[in-house]
N, C-alpha and C positions, 0 to 999 in steps of 0.2 A: 687219851686226849679228852679234855673237858667238854661238856655239852655247850652248845650255843643256843640262842633264843631267837624266835622269828620276830621280824620287825613289827608286824601289826598286833598280834594277840599275845606276844611274848611267850609262846609255847616253847617248851624245851625240845631242842633238836638233839637227840642222843646219838652219840658216835656208836657205830656198829661194834658190838661186843662189850660196850660199857654198861655200867649200872647193873652188874650181876646181882641177882637176888632182889633188886629193887626196881627192875625195869617195869613190872606190872604196876607198882605204886606210882612211879613217875608218869606212866601212860594214863592211869586214872586221873592223876592231877591235871594233865593236859586236857582230858575230857571235861573236867570240872570247869576249867578256864573257858573252853568252848561253850559249855552249857551256860555259864554266866553271861558270856558276851552274846548269846543267842536269846536269852530270856531273863537275865538277871535284872533286879530292881534295886535302886538305891535312892533313899531320901536323904538330902544333904542340905543343911542350913547354910545360906550365903548371906545372912543378915549383916548389915553394916554397909561400908563403902569400900572395902578392900577387895582387890581381885583374888580369885580362887583358882588354884591349879589342882585338877583331879590327880590323885596319887596313882602311880604305876609301879609294878614290880614284876620281875621275871616269874613266869609260871605261877601267878597268884590269882586265884579266883575271888579273893577278898579285896583286891586293889579297887579303888573307886572307879577308875577308868575301865575296869573289866565288865562293868554292867551295861546292859543294852538300853534300859530305860532309867533315866535319872530325873527325879523330882527335886527341884530347887526351891527351897522354902525360906521364910524369914522376911523381915521388914528391911527394905533397902533404904539407906540414907544417902546414897550417892550412886552414880552410874558405875557399874562394874563389868569386868570381863571374867568369864569362866574359861579356863584353858583346858583343852583336851590334848592328847598326844599328837605330835606333828607326824602322823602317819596316815595312810589311806584307811579310812574307817567311816562308819556311820552310827549315829545315836538317835534316840528319841528323847527329847527334853520336855519336861512339864515345868513351865515357869509359873510356879505357885507362890511367887513372892508378893509382897504388898509394897505400897509406896509408889511414887510417881517417877522413879528413876528407871533407866534402861538397863537391860541385861544383854550382853553380847557373848556368843560362843565363838572362840577363836582357837586355832592351833597354837601351841606353846611357841612363843617367839614371833608370832605373826598376827599381832593385834589388829593391824589395819585391814587384814583380809578376813575378818570375822563377820558374823551376821547377827542382827538383832532378833531376839525371840520375844514375841508379843506376850504380855502378861496375861496369864490364864490360858495360854495355848499349849497344846500337845504338838510339838513340831519335830519332824525328822530332819536332821542335818547330815551333810555329807562333806568329809574332808577329802579333797581330790588327790592328796599325796604328791602334788607337783612341787617344784622348788619353792613356790610361794605358799603352799599349803593353804589353798582357798577353802573356807568353810561356807557352804551354801545350803539353802533349804533344798532338801532332796527331791521334793515333788514340785509340780507347777503351782500348787496352791498351799499357802500357809494354813495349817490345820485350824488356826483361830478363825479362819473365814467361815467354817461350818460349825456353828454352835449346836445345831440340831437338825435332824432330818436330812433330806437330800434336796437337790436343786429345786424341784417343783414346789417344796414346802419348807424353804429355809429362810433364815435371817442372816445377814451378812454384816457383822460389825468391823471386820478387818479387811486386809488386802485380798482382792480377788485376782485370779489369773489375768494375764494381759489380754485385752480385748481391742482389736484393731490397733495394736501396738502400744496401748497405754493401759496402766493398771487402774482399776476402779477401787476407790477407797471409800468406806462408809456408804455403801450402795444406797441410792434412793432412785425413785422413778425417773428423775431428770437425767440419770446416766444412761437410760435406755433409749437410744435413738431410733430403734426399730425392733420389730419382733414382739414376742410375748413371753411372759413368765407364768405358766399355767399354775393356778391354785396358789399364788404367791402371797406371802405376808410381808409387807414392806414397811419398815419402821420409819417412814418419812412421808412428807407431803408429796402427793402425786403431782406431776407436772401439769400445769393448766392445759386444757384442751379448748382451743378457740376462745380463751379468756375465761373458762369456767374454773372455779375453785372447787376441787373435789375433796371432800373431807370424810373422816370417820368410816372408811371402808367402802364408800360408793365408787363405782367405776362407770365411765362412759365408754361405750364401744360402738362402732359403726364405721361407715365408709367415707366419712367426711361430710355427708349430706344428711343421712338418716342416722340418728343416735338413739340408743336405748340405755337408760339408767339401770345398770345391773346391781342389785343389792342382795345382801344375805337375808337370813330369816329373822333378824332382830331389828328393833327400831333404831338402832344406832346408825344405820346407813342413811346418808342424806346427800343431797346435792345443794350446795350453797352458792346462790347467785348474787347474794347481797353485796359482796364487795367487788364484783366483776363488772367489766364494761358491758355495754349492750351486746346481746348475743342473738343471733338469728339462725334458726334451723329451718330446713325444708319440711321435715316432719319429726314428730317426737313420740316415743312410746314409753309408758311407765308400766312395768310388769308384763309388757308384751312387745313384740316387734313393731318398729315404726311402720306405718302403712306405705310410705313412699309417696303419698299424695301431698303436694306442697301445702303447707299451712295447717295440716291436720295433726291433732293431738289425740292419742288414744290411751286410756287408763283402764285397767281391769278392776280397779276398786274406786271408792268414792273420791271425788275431787272436792276438797273442802276450801271454801273461800268466802269472803264477804265483799260485797260491792260498796264502794263509796257512795253514801247516800245522805250525808249530814246536810242539814238545812243551810249550814254556814257556807257550803260550797255552791249554793244554788241561788238563782235570781229569776225574776219574771215567772214566778210560780202561779199556776192556775189549773183548775180542774179540767179534765178532758171533757169536751162538750159533746152532747148527743151520744153518749156511750151506747145506748140501746140501738140506735140507728146504725152505728158502726158495726156492732156485733151482728145485727141482722144481715149485713152484707158480707159476713165471713161464713166459712163452711169448715166444720171439722170433718175430715175425710179419711177413709181407708183407701189405700192405693198400692199399686205395684211399681217398684223402681224399674226403669228400663234396663235391659241387659247391659247396655253400654256403660251405664253409670255403675252397675254392680261390678263389672269387669275392671273399672278404673279404681275401685276400692279393694281389689285383690280377690274378688269373688265372695260368694256367700259363706259366712262362717257361723251363722246362727247366734251371733253375739253382737258384734259391731255392725255387720252387714246382713240384712234379711230382705228377702224378696218383697214380702207384704209388709207395709208400714202404716203409720197413722200420723196425721199432722194437719197443717193448713197449706194453702197455696200462697206463695209469696206475693204474686201479682194481686190477689184479692186483698191481702193485708196492706199492701203499698197504696191502694186506692183510698183506704180509710185512716190509716196510721202509718204514713211513710217513714216516720222517725224510727220504726223498729225494723226496717228493711234496708239491706245494703246490697250493692251490686259488686261482685268480685271482678278482678281484671279480665277474667275469661267470659264475662257477661252473665254468669249464673247468679241469680238472686238468692239471698239467704235471709232468714228471719231470726231476730233476737227473741226467742220464745219466752224468756223470763220477763221481758218487758210487757208482754201481753197481760200479765197479772194486773197491771195498773188499770188497763181498760176493763177488765172483768170486775175489779173492785168498784169502779164507778157505775158499771152496769148493774151490779147487785144493789147499790144504793139507789139508783134510779128506779129499779124494779120495786124496791121496798117503799119508795114514795108513792108509786102507783097503787100498791097494796094498801097503804095507809089511806089514800084518797077514796079507794073503794069501800073501806070500812066506815069512813065518815058518811058515805052516802047511803048506808044501810037504813 
């Protein structure tokens, strides 16, 4: 009786007592077929627009369909289908073609039940061996979804696994409704946070009230408010945690800015009168903050909050130059220290006039 061949790998099924003197050769041939389908590699050009059927043969390790990994190459000029045997099996395909056309893997005679393979992807497909011979991606993720790294450090140009019942395609931050992606690189515009446009690698993190701008070690990181609507924070930290004190901004490095001071913006201009008299009514003092105030700032840190400090008394300043004193909603008074420079300028000028008068009287 003649040998028969298995449905899937086309291995030779030898009849007992057959193939005398060649049984070892036939067995080794079967092992070669198994070896090819376990680790065999084939590079095949599918250039053009014609469908391609991978060749099969009984007990042949050189048949195209006997290879486990198949690289498809060439420039496509039309959408094509590559047919694999209509049996239960699995392959890894590398779609290394060029052109904008699609490439589908399907079982012979079952084009409609095939699956598209993303260009540039290494994708494992599985033919289920059912009556319809469905060909599907074997894992929950198209291999093209991971171009490099693992999830915490990955880029995603292709289809991701289903999330909440829907596939995410060309992932960007707006696809993330909740949660975090640690140490992620996202090739897209991050979703606005409370109207903020976040660009070039800058991230805003916080609890909805206190936000910190987290940036990397390079100058590329920035927070762009130029095109956003008005934004209000309770507190804000740059390079440090936000204090949690409403209206407070903390920065661990210089805050660089220019105040509008053009004469074109001003009217009713006149010098500060009696500057020396005003200064005489002010006191530069050393003082200790009350513990209640220190606690409201999160405690002493030797940087932003110190027990002993230096300054002026807001009530003293208010009596002589009320324009530089403001009262907050909680009743606490605050001084615009930079504005005191104008008073000191006039004071120096007044003092110089007195010196000049004294010199004339010599």
